[in-house]
N, C-alpha and C positions, 0 to 999 in steps of 0.2 A: 640158707644155700650158698653157699661160699666161704662157709666158715672159715673154712680149712686159711682161705687167704684174709680175713677179716682178721687171725687172732694172728698169719705173720705180719701184716697190716701193725697191728695192736700192738705185737711186740717188736719194730724194729720205727716204733713210733714215725708213722708213713700218713700222709691225708691226701686224699685222689679230690682230684679240684675238677670241674670244669667252667671253665666261662665263658659269656655267654651274653650275649648286647643282641639285639636287631634281630634276631631270628630262631623267633621259636619259630616255624611253619617249616623247615630243614632242620637242626635236628635233631629229631625222633629217626631224618632219616641216614645220620651219618654218626658222629662218635655215641650218642647214647644208644647205638645198635651195637659197640664195644665196647659198654664198662652198665654192671651193677645199679638198678635204677637206685642205689643208694650210694652214690659216687653224687659229693657232695656239686651242685650247682650253682655258678654264681654270675646272680644276670642284675642291670637295673632295677631300682626298683619300682618303678611308676611301670617297668616289665611284665613285675609279676606272675598277674596271675596268668599273659599269655601263654607263661612257661608249665606254668602246674593246670595248666589245659590239656598240652602236652604231652604231659610228663610225670614222673610221680613221685618222682628223686628230692631229697632237701634242698629250697633254696638259704641261698643267702646272700643278700640283698645291698646294695650302698644308695646314695646317690645319685643318678646322673646325672645332673646336671653341674652337681661338684669336679668329681671324679669321672674324669673323662682321660682316650686315649687309650692304647693295652700300658704304659711303662707306671698309671695312677692305679691300674685295675691290678695287675700284680705285686705293685704296694703292697695295695687292700688285701689283699688274699694275707699276703705276708705275717696283718699286722693281727688277720686276721683269724689265722685262724693255726692253733699253739704247739701243732707235729713241727718237729725239726727238721725231716720232713716235706717238703710241698712236693706233689708230681704236676703241676696246669695246664689239662689238654684244650686244646681248639678245640673248637666247638665246630669244624669240620671236616673232619677224618671222617676216612670210607672201609680203608681195608689197614687192616695188619700183617705185615711179609714178614717171614722167615727164607731167609738167603743162604742158609747156614747146605742144602744137599745142596745134591747135582741142582736140578731145579730151585727156582723161589720159591717157595707154599707158600699162601693165605692161611691165617689160622683163625676161624672163625668162630672160637669157641671161647666164651665169658671166661673161661677160670684158668685159660692156658693164658692168656692174654696176660691177664689180673701178674699169674706165677712168671712168669715173662720181666714184665717192669719190675713184676716184687724183687725180680735175681740183678736185676737190673741196679735196682737202686742202691741194695746192699751194695750190691760190690762198692756206689760212687762212697756209700759210708765210710768203707773197708780202706782206700784209697789218701780219703780227709779232701776230698771237694766240693766246692761252692754248690759248681752245673754241671746238672750232668744230661741226657738224652739219648737222642737214635737217631739214627743216618737220616741226609733231608733226600741224600742220591738218589738218581732214579736205580731200577732194582738191578739192571742192563749191567753197568755199569760197579759193582760189589765186586772187590778184588777180598779171596780169601786171606788173599795172605795178610790183610790189613785189619784184623777183625773189634780193633778197637781205634778210637783217636785220641788223641792228650792234647789238641793242640787247636780246635772249634769249634764254633759254637751251634746251636742246632734250636731248630724252633715248632712250630706246630704242637709237641709234646717238650715242656721245660719242667727240670731237673732240678729243686733248690735245699740243700743240706745248710741251715743255718738260717743266721739273719744279717752274715755278717758284711751284704753291697743291697744294696739298691737298685734299683730301676732307671734311668731317664726317665723325669717328664716329659714322654713323648709318646707321637703313636705310631712311629715310622723307627725302625730296627734299635731296638728297645734293648733287644737280646743280643741281640752284637754285641752292641753297649756292654752288657753283662761281665759279657762269655771275655771281651776285651778288658775288666773293670778284675775280674779273674785269676787271666791269664798273666798279668801284671805282676796279681801279691799268689797267692797260690802254686803259677807256672803252667798249671797244669786245668783242660777240664776233661769230661766223659763221657765220653761217647758212643757209645754199643755199636758197632757198624753193622750188625748177626742182623737187625732188624730194623724195620722201617716202614713209617707212617705214610700211605699216601691222603694228599691233600686237598682239597680245594684251596685254589691259589691266593692272587692278594685280588683278584678282578669279583670276586669273590662277594655282593652286597651285603650293610651290614656289616658287627664287629665293628672293627678299626676302620674300615677303608670306611666307616662314615667323618671320621675328624682328619683325615686325608686327601689337602687339594696340590694345588699345580706349586702353587707360594711354600708351603707348608714345610714342603715335602723340601723343596730344596733347601731350605731353608734350615731341616734337621740338615739333607748330606754337607750341607759349608759344616756347619757344628761339628760336625762327628770326621769328618779325615783335617776340620783343625783338632778335636780333642787329639786323634792319634797318626794324625799324621802316613806313612808309609804303612803301618799297622793294618790298614783293611785296605778296599777297594771296593769302587762302586759302581752298582752298566746300570745300562735299563736298558728295562724285559722287554712284556714281549708287548703288559703294557701298559698305557699311561703313566697309572699308581701301581706299577711294579716295578724292581729296581734290583737285579739281583746281586748278592753284598760276596764278596769273600774279606777272612782277614790273614793276613801273611807274619805269621808266629813262630819260625822255624824254631824243629826242638831242637836241642845243640845238641843231641846225643845222635842223632839222625848222620850219625858220621858213617864213611865206609872202608874198611880198612881192605890193605889187599890181603 
């Protein structure tokens, strides 16, 4: 099953990886419902048996005592898998939506989900960008005149082409820092605004939340602001360990002509 999609993944040198930690009890109801069981799962070595008890996915492990936080885990994935393009999925994705019709449409067919992901990945390869992903906005905010965004960050699903950049060693907002590195050098990222994954957010137990404390988050915020200045804006969210982040990197081409 999914032989066509597998052939395209091989042709375009793409690897799909689900990153998880401490969520074996919930992952089968979330991301595993959206992707086939041959997609790789990356978990701490000490939790391997827990995950194998709930899924048949191939499992790659790391030393959870040495690799802590999302940044180190993402770098482990980039170092471990040889494909030029690696797409990393959070373990708490619930639904996948297409926003291009008169009404948004929830996509449940795994083959269609795979084909959409591969299509976006191939477009990003053609653009020569290092980072790509999908919309993170509320589906009610979709603007059909902006099908693609070229100067923002993305989370939940992170696609990386090549190994030009590394994720910062942190448990907080590493994807934002990575996007800003890409924008500084590549000048653009690629976000396919036509599609979005709905996911459980930072109040979800397990994952990177294991390493977030009020002190470490504050240190991360200070570090990010010192590094990126006015290019990053961080605002407290609904939960104490949840902060919303936007980046301020205007496109030079955004000129209005009379």
